[in-house]
Structure formats: structure tokens, C-alpha cells
VMD Tcl script that draws the C-alpha trace (Angstrom):
set ca {
  {33.71 142.69 83.44}
  {30.01 143.30 84.36}
  {29.57 144.20 80.67}
  {31.11 142.06 79.08}
  {29.57 138.55 80.99}
  {25.93 140.85 79.93}
  {25.43 141.96 83.47}
  {24.51 145.19 85.17}
  {27.60 146.28 87.55}
  {25.27 147.00 90.53}
  {24.17 143.35 90.58}
  {27.67 142.02 89.23}
  {29.23 143.97 92.15}
  {26.44 142.45 94.75}
  {27.11 138.98 93.69}
  {30.82 139.23 93.93}
  {31.12 141.37 97.23}
  {27.93 141.37 98.99}
  {26.63 138.32 98.59}
  {26.97 136.56 102.28}
  {29.90 134.07 102.10}
  {27.45 131.44 103.74}
  {24.88 131.78 100.81}
  {27.72 131.68 97.80}
  {27.54 127.73 98.30}
  {26.17 124.73 99.36}
  {28.60 122.00 100.66}
  {27.90 118.88 100.62}
  {29.97 115.27 100.77}
  {29.99 112.20 98.06}
  {31.84 108.77 98.32}
  {34.89 108.35 96.31}
  {34.91 104.73 94.45}
  {38.54 104.48 96.17}
  {37.21 105.43 99.94}
  {36.60 108.50 101.78}
  {34.33 111.10 100.58}
  {34.74 114.28 98.08}
  {33.83 117.46 99.12}
  {31.95 119.17 96.77}
  {30.57 123.08 97.00}
  {27.76 123.74 94.57}
  {27.70 127.54 94.10}
  {24.15 129.72 93.97}
  {22.45 129.91 91.23}
  {23.06 133.84 90.27}
  {26.92 133.08 91.02}
  {26.82 129.89 89.19}
  {25.45 131.88 86.06}
  {28.27 134.39 86.34}
  {30.97 131.69 86.54}
  {29.19 129.62 83.50}
  {29.55 133.14 81.57}
  {33.55 133.38 82.55}
  {34.02 129.55 81.66}
  {32.77 129.83 78.46}
  {34.59 133.14 77.74}
  {38.16 131.65 79.01}
  {37.56 128.61 76.71}
  {37.50 130.97 74.19}
  {40.50 132.43 75.28}
  {41.90 128.94 75.16}
  {40.62 128.22 71.30}
  {42.28 131.96 70.57}
  {45.66 131.16 72.09}
  {46.22 127.56 70.54}
  {44.87 129.22 67.25}
  {47.33 131.91 67.56}
  {50.29 129.63 68.21}
  {48.84 127.26 65.65}
  {49.15 124.56 68.58}
  {46.89 121.62 68.65}
  {46.23 120.64 72.57}
  {47.11 117.00 73.53}
  {48.83 117.25 76.66}
  {45.32 118.14 78.87}
  {42.23 116.40 77.81}
  {40.07 117.61 80.73}
  {37.08 119.51 80.47}
  {38.59 120.61 77.46}
  {36.33 121.27 73.93}
  {37.20 118.65 71.88}
  {38.77 116.43 74.45}
  {37.84 113.62 76.50}
  {38.71 110.73 78.56}
  {38.71 108.89 75.34}
  {41.55 111.34 73.17}
  {43.50 111.01 76.42}
  {43.47 107.77 76.45}
  {43.93 107.10 72.82}
  {47.44 108.71 72.99}
  {48.32 105.48 75.42}
  {47.08 102.74 73.15}
  {49.62 99.45 72.76}
  {52.24 100.43 74.96}
  {54.81 98.02 77.05}
  {54.47 100.33 80.02}
  {51.36 102.41 81.45}
  {52.37 104.57 84.27}
  {48.98 106.77 86.20}
  {49.90 108.75 89.05}
  {47.32 110.90 91.02}
  {47.68 114.79 92.19}
  {46.65 115.21 95.77}
  {44.08 118.06 96.66}
  {43.84 119.17 92.74}
  {41.43 122.14 93.27}
  {42.36 122.84 96.59}
  {45.80 123.44 95.74}
  {44.98 126.39 93.15}
  {44.51 129.32 95.41}
  {43.28 133.18 95.12}
  {47.21 134.14 95.23}
  {48.02 131.52 91.99}
  {44.72 132.63 90.12}
  {45.27 136.33 90.48}
  {49.32 136.26 89.72}
  {48.21 133.96 86.73}
  {46.40 136.21 85.05}
  {48.37 139.11 86.22}
  {51.38 137.51 84.43}
  {50.57 135.18 81.98}
  {51.55 137.18 78.79}
  {48.21 135.86 76.71}
  {45.85 137.53 79.86}
  {48.36 140.03 81.21}
  {45.01 141.72 82.96}
  {45.14 144.78 85.32}
  {45.53 144.21 88.87}
  {42.28 145.06 89.53}
  {40.86 142.76 86.58}
  {42.31 139.89 88.16}
  {41.32 140.31 91.50}
  {37.37 140.26 90.20}
  {38.27 137.09 88.71}
  {39.90 135.66 91.62}
  {37.23 136.71 93.87}
  {34.78 135.05 91.86}
  {35.91 131.77 90.57}
  {38.07 130.91 94.37}
  {36.05 130.45 97.76}
  {37.88 130.07 101.26}
  {41.09 130.64 99.20}
  {40.99 127.65 96.75}
  {38.90 126.69 93.92}
  {35.65 125.01 94.91}
  {35.02 121.48 93.38}
  {31.44 122.34 92.33}
  {31.79 125.46 90.31}
  {31.59 125.84 86.81}
  {35.12 128.03 86.16}
  {36.97 125.46 88.34}
  {37.84 123.05 85.29}
  {39.16 125.93 82.77}
  {41.16 127.76 85.40}
  {42.69 125.10 86.48}
  {43.95 123.91 82.95}
  {45.46 127.72 82.76}
  {47.35 127.36 86.15}
  {48.53 123.78 85.47}
  {49.86 124.60 81.64}
  {53.03 125.41 82.80}
  {53.20 122.08 85.19}
  {52.01 120.39 81.97}
  {55.09 122.03 79.71}
  {57.76 121.05 82.35}
  {56.27 117.64 82.33}
  {55.80 117.23 78.52}
  {59.82 118.28 78.37}
  {60.51 115.70 80.72}
  {58.46 113.10 79.18}
  {60.56 113.78 75.95}
  {63.91 113.84 77.46}
  {63.06 110.18 78.65}
  {61.47 108.57 75.76}
  {57.72 108.46 77.11}
  {53.96 110.30 75.97}
  {52.03 112.23 78.62}
  {48.79 113.45 79.49}
  {47.21 114.71 81.76}
  {43.42 114.67 82.66}
  {42.37 116.74 85.67}
  {44.60 115.44 88.40}
  {45.21 111.94 86.65}
  {48.83 112.18 85.26}
  {49.65 109.32 82.46}
  {52.79 108.13 81.04}
  {53.44 105.35 78.40}
  {55.99 103.94 76.31}
  {57.13 101.15 74.73}
  {60.77 101.12 75.60}
  {62.43 98.05 77.04}
  {62.78 99.17 80.27}
  {61.02 102.27 81.65}
  {63.01 105.57 83.02}
  {63.81 105.73 86.36}
  {63.57 109.70 86.66}
  {59.89 109.10 85.66}
  {59.01 105.87 88.27}
  {61.34 102.87 89.26}
  {60.53 99.80 91.50}
  {61.26 100.60 95.32}
  {63.05 98.05 98.06}
  {60.02 96.78 98.46}
  {58.87 95.86 95.02}
  {56.60 98.81 94.22}
  {56.34 101.65 91.71}
  {57.15 104.91 93.13}
  {57.46 108.32 90.98}
  {60.73 109.07 90.42}
  {62.94 112.44 91.30}
  {62.46 114.04 88.41}
  {58.97 113.91 88.33}
  {58.86 114.19 91.77}
  {60.83 117.40 91.62}
  {58.66 118.92 88.20}
  {55.40 118.21 90.45}
  {56.63 120.15 93.96}
  {57.90 123.04 91.99}
  {55.07 123.40 89.88}
  {53.14 123.72 93.51}
  {51.34 120.37 93.77}
  {51.85 117.14 95.32}
  {51.86 113.66 94.44}
  {48.98 111.39 96.02}
  {51.82 108.61 96.38}
  {48.57 105.72 97.05}
  {47.60 106.12 93.86}
  {50.59 105.50 91.83}
  {50.35 102.21 89.75}
  {52.37 100.91 86.99}
  {50.55 98.56 84.43}
  {52.60 96.50 81.72}
  {50.97 94.96 78.70}
  {50.58 91.67 79.94}
  {48.16 92.45 81.82}
  {45.41 94.94 81.26}
  {46.00 98.46 81.07}
  {43.66 101.50 81.69}
  {43.58 105.28 81.34}
  {41.00 107.13 82.55}
  {38.71 104.05 83.30}
  {39.03 102.99 79.76}
  {40.95 99.81 78.19}
  {44.12 101.03 76.20}
  {46.07 97.30 75.80}
  {45.29 97.36 71.88}
  {42.50 99.96 71.21}
  {40.51 102.36 73.16}
  {37.54 100.28 74.49}
  {35.58 99.89 77.81}
  {36.27 97.41 80.23}
  {34.47 93.80 79.10}
  {32.68 93.10 82.77}
  {31.40 96.88 82.13}
  {29.93 95.52 78.96}
  {28.47 92.57 80.18}
  {26.44 94.05 82.76}
  {25.20 96.33 80.60}
  {24.06 93.78 77.80}
  {22.35 91.85 81.16}
  {20.59 94.87 82.42}
  {19.29 95.37 78.27}
  {18.30 92.09 78.54}
  {16.45 92.12 81.82}
  {14.69 95.16 80.51}
  {13.60 93.63 77.36}
  {11.94 90.91 79.48}
  {10.38 92.56 82.40}
  {10.13 96.28 81.35}
  {12.61 96.67 84.21}
  {16.21 96.60 85.12}
  {18.15 96.99 88.40}
  {22.08 98.76 88.78}
  {23.97 98.22 91.91}
  {24.64 101.30 93.82}
  {27.69 101.27 96.36}
  {27.56 103.71 99.56}
  {30.31 104.27 101.73}
  {29.34 104.93 105.68}
  {31.38 107.38 107.77}
  {33.79 104.26 109.01}
  {34.74 103.51 105.60}
  {32.77 100.45 104.94}
  {31.00 100.05 101.86}
  {26.97 98.92 101.67}
  {25.95 97.67 97.52}
  {22.40 98.29 97.33}
  {20.20 97.73 94.25}
  {17.85 100.25 92.65}
  {15.97 100.25 89.44}
  {17.23 102.14 86.84}
  {15.59 104.65 84.63}
  {15.43 104.23 80.54}
  {17.87 107.64 80.58}
  {20.46 106.01 82.68}
  {20.71 102.64 80.64}
  {20.70 105.30 77.34}
  {23.30 107.30 78.62}
  {25.32 104.27 79.38}
  {24.92 102.97 75.66}
  {25.60 106.26 74.26}
  {29.21 106.08 76.18}
  {30.19 102.53 74.91}
  {29.37 103.34 71.25}
  {30.83 106.54 71.70}
  {34.29 104.92 73.34}
  {34.20 102.33 70.65}
  {33.64 104.58 67.41}
  {36.45 106.83 68.88}
  {38.82 107.38 65.87}
  {37.18 104.69 63.81}
  {35.93 105.13 59.54}
  {32.83 107.23 60.06}
  {30.91 105.34 58.10}
  {30.51 101.37 57.52}
  {29.51 99.64 53.99}
  {26.01 98.91 53.60}
  {26.79 94.74 53.74}
  {28.68 95.35 57.20}
  {26.71 94.02 60.18}
  {26.87 95.92 63.26}
  {29.07 95.16 65.79}
  {27.63 93.41 69.36}
  {27.76 96.56 70.89}
  {26.08 98.26 68.20}
  {23.53 95.76 67.86}
  {22.64 96.11 71.57}
  {22.38 99.66 71.28}
  {20.33 99.20 68.49}
  {17.78 96.94 70.24}
  {17.38 98.90 73.25}
  {16.82 102.20 70.64}
  {13.91 99.73 69.06}
  {12.53 99.01 72.41}
  {12.43 102.58 73.97}
  {11.13 104.25 70.57}
  {8.54 101.31 69.15}
  {8.31 98.79 71.61}
  {7.53 100.38 74.95}
  {7.29 104.12 74.10}
  {5.70 106.02 76.89}
  {2.91 107.91 74.40}
  {2.02 107.21 70.91}
  {4.68 108.09 68.25}
  {4.70 109.82 64.91}
  {7.20 109.12 62.63}
  {7.23 111.53 60.07}
  {9.62 111.33 56.48}
  {11.45 114.42 57.34}
  {12.01 116.82 60.45}
  {10.04 119.41 58.79}
  {6.97 117.70 59.15}
  {7.85 117.60 63.10}
  {7.30 120.93 63.39}
  {4.45 121.48 61.63}
  {2.65 118.73 63.47}
  {3.74 120.69 66.87}
  {2.60 123.86 65.59}
  {-0.32 122.57 64.63}
  {-1.23 120.53 67.64}
  {-0.09 123.39 69.93}
  {-2.69 125.78 68.31}
  {-5.73 123.24 67.89}
  {-4.54 121.56 71.18}
  {-8.42 121.91 72.69}
  {-9.69 119.97 69.84}
  {-7.65 117.15 70.34}
  {-7.43 115.94 74.03}
  {-6.09 112.72 73.56}
  {-2.86 114.51 71.54}
  {-2.20 117.31 73.49}
  {-3.00 118.82 76.98}
  {-3.49 122.66 77.26}
  {-3.29 124.59 80.76}
  {-3.74 128.20 79.97}
  {-0.99 128.99 77.55}
  {1.04 126.00 78.30}
  {0.49 122.86 75.53}
  {2.01 119.69 76.62}
  {1.98 117.09 73.65}
  {0.40 113.50 74.04}
  {2.08 112.24 71.23}
  {6.17 111.96 70.69}
  {7.45 113.03 67.44}
  {10.31 110.33 66.50}
  {13.33 112.58 66.08}
  {15.86 111.54 63.51}
  {19.70 111.36 64.67}
  {22.89 110.38 63.41}
  {22.09 107.46 65.82}
  {18.63 106.56 64.56}
  {20.48 106.59 60.98}
  {23.69 104.62 61.48}
  {22.31 101.86 64.14}
  {18.54 101.44 63.27}
  {18.75 102.32 59.67}
  {16.11 105.21 59.90}
  {16.62 108.76 58.37}
  {13.36 109.59 56.80}
  {11.51 108.78 53.41}
  {9.70 106.51 51.88}
  {12.56 103.96 51.42}
  {13.52 103.99 55.06}
  {9.64 103.39 56.18}
  {9.16 100.18 53.55}
  {12.32 98.41 55.36}
  {10.92 99.23 58.76}
  {7.58 98.10 57.66}
  {9.01 94.67 56.39}
  {11.26 94.09 59.30}
  {8.73 95.44 62.13}
  {7.83 91.62 63.50}
  {11.33 90.96 63.47}
  {12.51 94.05 65.38}
  {9.54 93.00 68.36}
  {10.74 89.46 68.38}
  {13.29 90.32 71.48}
  {10.70 91.71 73.61}
  {8.44 90.18 75.51}
  {7.83 92.81 78.98}
  {4.49 93.21 79.85}
  {4.00 97.00 79.78}
  {1.44 99.64 78.58}
  {1.77 99.74 75.07}
  {1.34 102.79 72.59}
  {0.63 102.76 68.59}
  {3.72 103.79 66.31}
  {2.64 105.59 63.32}
  {4.35 106.08 59.90}
  {2.69 109.53 58.38}
  {3.40 109.55 54.79}
  {2.70 112.18 51.88}
  {0.03 110.41 49.92}
  {2.05 111.04 46.36}
  {4.08 108.47 43.80}
  {6.59 108.17 46.56}
  {4.39 106.64 48.46}
  {3.79 103.69 45.77}
  {6.11 101.10 47.67}
  {4.82 102.02 50.94}
  {1.72 100.99 49.98}
  {2.86 97.66 48.24}
  {4.47 96.84 51.14}
  {1.22 97.48 53.63}
  {-0.51 95.23 50.96}
  {1.64 92.37 51.68}
  {1.56 93.24 55.19}
  {-2.52 93.29 55.35}
  {-3.48 91.01 52.85}
  {-5.86 93.38 51.48}
  {-6.70 93.49 47.54}
  {-6.06 97.29 47.07}
  {-3.85 99.57 49.26}
  {-4.07 102.94 47.59}
  {-4.15 105.89 50.42}
  {-7.78 105.89 50.31}
  {-8.19 104.68 53.84}
  {-7.63 106.82 56.96}
  {-5.21 104.88 58.06}
  {-3.44 100.95 57.60}
  {-2.91 99.07 60.85}
  {-0.01 96.56 59.86}
  {1.56 94.52 62.63}
  {1.83 94.40 66.78}
  {1.55 98.40 67.22}
  {2.42 100.10 63.37}
  {-0.06 102.04 61.47}
  {0.52 103.54 58.23}
  {-1.55 107.05 58.24}
  {-1.27 108.78 54.96}
  {-2.22 112.68 54.26}
  {-5.74 112.52 52.69}
  {-6.36 112.77 48.89}
  {-7.85 115.91 47.32}
  {-11.54 115.85 47.05}
  {-10.73 114.89 43.49}
  {-8.50 111.89 44.32}
  {-5.56 113.48 43.95}
  {-2.15 113.21 45.27}
  {-0.86 115.49 48.43}
  {2.24 116.25 50.52}
  {1.61 117.35 54.08}
  {2.50 120.81 52.77}
  {-0.80 120.73 51.10}
  {-2.49 121.46 54.35}
  {-0.75 124.49 55.45}
  {-2.22 128.18 54.59}
  {-1.50 129.01 51.02}
  {-0.58 132.52 52.28}
  {2.13 130.53 54.55}
  {3.56 128.49 51.26}
  {3.40 131.89 49.24}
  {5.79 133.65 51.65}
  {8.93 135.19 50.23}
  {12.47 134.85 52.26}
  {14.64 137.03 50.48}
  {12.89 137.58 47.62}
  {12.54 133.62 47.11}
  {9.66 131.71 46.61}
  {9.05 128.12 48.29}
  {10.19 125.09 46.14}
  {8.55 121.92 47.27}
  {9.37 119.63 44.36}
  {11.98 116.57 44.19}
  {14.58 118.09 41.66}
  {17.52 120.28 42.07}
  {16.45 123.21 43.96}
  {17.81 126.67 42.30}
  {19.16 128.50 45.17}
  {19.05 131.97 43.43}
  {15.23 131.89 42.95}
  {13.86 129.45 45.73}
  {14.14 128.14 49.26}
  {13.16 124.50 50.45}
  {11.54 123.02 53.48}
  {14.14 123.59 56.05}
  {13.76 127.14 55.75}
  {10.00 127.19 55.07}
  {9.49 125.04 58.61}
  {12.07 127.16 60.60}
  {11.74 130.62 59.35}
  {8.27 130.70 58.64}
  {6.10 128.24 59.95}
  {7.88 128.43 63.43}
  {8.82 131.36 63.84}
  {5.27 132.86 62.96}
  {3.21 129.73 64.41}
  {1.51 132.04 67.27}
  {-0.60 134.16 63.92}
  {-0.62 131.13 61.58}
  {-4.34 129.40 61.19}
  {-3.37 125.42 61.38}
  {-7.35 124.95 60.65}
  {-6.29 123.12 56.93}
  {-4.42 120.46 59.16}
  {-7.32 119.21 61.00}
  {-7.64 115.83 58.64}
  {-4.38 114.94 59.62}
  {-4.56 115.55 63.25}
  {-7.77 113.60 63.11}
  {-6.34 110.49 61.34}
  {-3.69 110.12 64.13}
  {-6.44 110.80 66.93}
  {-8.36 107.78 65.53}
  {-5.18 105.77 65.32}
  {-4.84 106.63 69.15}
  {-8.37 105.45 69.67}
  {-8.10 102.28 67.31}
  {-4.96 100.79 69.13}
  {-6.59 101.74 72.78}
  {-9.50 99.71 71.99}
  {-7.69 96.67 70.64}
  {-7.69 93.63 73.15}
}
mol new
graphics top color blue
foreach p $ca { graphics top sphere $p radius 0.5 }
foreach p [lrange $ca 0 end-1] q [lrange $ca 1 end] { graphics top cylinder $p $q radius 0.2 }
display resetview
């Protein structure tokens, strides 16, 4: 087991058997939204490392088992690769009835014996008694799965699979759909009446679990939390794992409105607050306001975006406008990356250019105190290199290249209009290759600056607000350049697999040449410690000049 997980047996044995029980976990409580508290057990660092590796291994096992069975898992959606609250909710959209029931003390109901017995008796594992015992010792604490351990989710899914199979059979027999997300079970149907084997209305007019459902849950070793049983009809809002499913999967309207209000506050003042509910020991709830962070708001907007584009067409048409949620996210990204970045931002034409700039600054940090800070052997950049992602491409229309730069320059004033916050500002620098591809950019710069001539001969061009364009320096004879020209010729001449570097704009012959991506990753990045980046100084000088120029502006 130790060697399989990449540990020395002696150290592995210490973690499992000799580490004092009081050291293995740190226990604390957090308030539940529904009332009361939830006990969390955070494993000790070394134990957590072991559990994390076992979790990955078991996830691999699940993938193999499903592949052998040609099974596309649609029952359990919690803590599984390729599954989420969105895939869980998607199975119940547009239904007349949506029933939610909850298992009580889910992890606590899965004890040492159940875990050990599963790994011994399950045909897909059939582990020896000793191996199963070791596994159970690693994943259990005080005879149950601890909530907070990396292994608890995946082990609970394995042990609970038999419950899923039995509930799926019951659901098929009754004409309903079934899914589970951790301890949250959902049943839905378009039948005119809901099957009473699964749930029915009692004498008090409340929906309760049916006898057949209770029997399956009890036989599987679990207990139903009756207080959380709820039926949702199509006339009212139906939600599954926190997402609305009446017609399509989406977020609650009030959740989006609150997010929009936070963004509006941020754009106008540079700050926003979020409400935090804390529950005291007597059960009372106190709501306070705390200043939120950009990361927190980015996480909320990313979540909304993921939900709204789940199972939708992957690409929009060019003339199709962004939805309200997408436009809000786009504005936030523009605020964060361009209006109020925490340091100067350099936007290169491609991902490979970021690697060149980073490596050059790490090597020459002491020469550029405004761009980088060196402490002993560690270098911390004082500029941020803009990173292209699918989100920046889809929402902001920024994916690198001269065409994207031209659009950004022409719309920059419009992009900045919604923002009035009085915050510290830093320059946004577009670094462009000084070749024929820059012609359209220069024409746009000329229009913005009203200069009579813009031909790439100047060190930088100030456009509007905090936006600059920096071209790579021309040759001494006035010839065109690209950023790779400022890397050592020795590096550019290096061969990979017998192939030479190709920097042209035509089609690359893969039999003879390799491209910029491989060059940046396998030549420049891997060998950055031994490369002389002195030739990059003219470019870094220009970036430093822009930082100084913007700092001196009123």
C-alpha cells in the first residue's frame, strides 16, 4: 500500500498506527444554514497527504469500473469527476413534481466495519483482509468517516452505490427519476400524481416519505431526516441542490440580483459588502456585513456563468449579444484587469510572450526595481502578465493577436465608462510585435492620439485613460522585429527532436519544424536558469518607462 501511494513503508505505518489519535484530526464546528452546527474534522498534514492520494486512486478505480461496464454514471453526482450540482439538477428540470429527501448523519452512518467489508466483498475490489483493514484505518476516525477528510466523499459514494442501485430500481418501477448528491436524494416526475410508494401526503397535510422508500433506505443502513423532506410543485419555484429547475437549470433570481448590486457598488466605490450569518449556541442567528474580496466576487460570477452555460451551445454567433449575466461578468473582468488592477498589467499578443517576459525579469530583476523584486533567490514580479483564458475570449473578446488589440483600443473608453471608483490606478500596457501585423494597431493608435505619424519608432504611445501601446524596438537600420528577436540566437537555433524553430506566419511543416509554444516551454522556460536574457533589456526598458510615465501623470 505504501509503495502504491508513493510513501516509505515505515513513515506510512507511523501515520496509520503510531500517530496519536489526538493529533490526527483537528475538530471544530461551523454553523448550518438550517440551524445547529456541523462538526468538521481536519486531518493532520501528513495524514491528509495520504488520504488525498488514496482519493485520487479510488477515483481512478471508479473510472475504470464504469468504463468496463460501459456505464455512464447518472445516479450519484456528488464528489465525482465530470459531475456537479449542475449535472444533478439537470436531471430534474421541467417536472411536475420534485421531491427532496435527506439522509441523516450521512458520513457518521458509514462505519469502520462497513468500509472494511465493502473493500473485501465488492467484486470490483475484492481486497485481502489486511489491505482492506489498512484502508479502513486510513479513511475512518472513531468508527466513522470524518467530515473534512479528502477520502470521505469518494468512499461514501462507493459504499452508497448499493443504495443508489436499489433506489433507481424503485424509481423506475414507480415512473420517477432519481439522483443523489451526497446525502441529498431527489425524485421527480411528470406523472399526474406522485407515487405514494415514494412519498405521500399524511393526515396533517404534509408530504412524508413512502413506505417503499423508507424500507430501501433503512435496509441500506441509513436513516431519513424527516424534517428535510419537501415536495415542490411546478406552480412554485423548484430547486435541486440550490439551483432552480422549473424550465432550465439556473440560479435563483435573488442570488443574481444580490451579485449585480455588489458589482454596482464595487464599480462606484471600489468596495462592496457581503452579508454573513452566524448562529450562536442558543440557536439565534446574527447577520453582519463584511467587506468582500475580488476573489470572492469572481468566484460567485464564475459560478453563475457555469450554471447558465451548462448544457447550452458552446459558441455564440458573432452578432449575438452577451446575456445579462455574461455582460455583468464581462464588466467585472474589465474592472479587475484594466480599471483597478493591483499592479501594472502587460498584455502580450500571445501566451508564449508571457513566458519570455517572466523569464527575462527573473534573470534581470535587480536592474528593474519597478518591475520586479528580488529577495535572495526568489523573484516577485511587480507587474502582472495578462493571462488569456476561455472566459476572456468568450466574454471580453480578448484572445491575443493584433485584431483583438485593435478592438480593445477602439472600445477602451467605452469599457471604462461604468467605473467611477476612486482607487489607485496602474497602466495597462499592450506589448506588440513591430512587424507588418502591427499596421492596423498603429492606424488605431493614430486615430486615438491624433498624431500625424505612428510607425512604431517611439518607445511607447499613450492612448487614453491608463492604456499604452509598447512596440518591440526596431533594428538599428529600422527593420521590423518580433519579440523572439530579443532572445539569444543560440536558443532560437536549438533543435527539438531534430526539428528547427519556425517563427513565420505560414503553415508549419511538423516534419521539419516546431512552433512557438514548444520553444517557449521546452527551450526558454526549462533552460531559463542558464540563458542570458540581456537582449530583452530594450523591451523591459520600455515597460519600465511606461510605469514611470503613468506614475507621474496627474
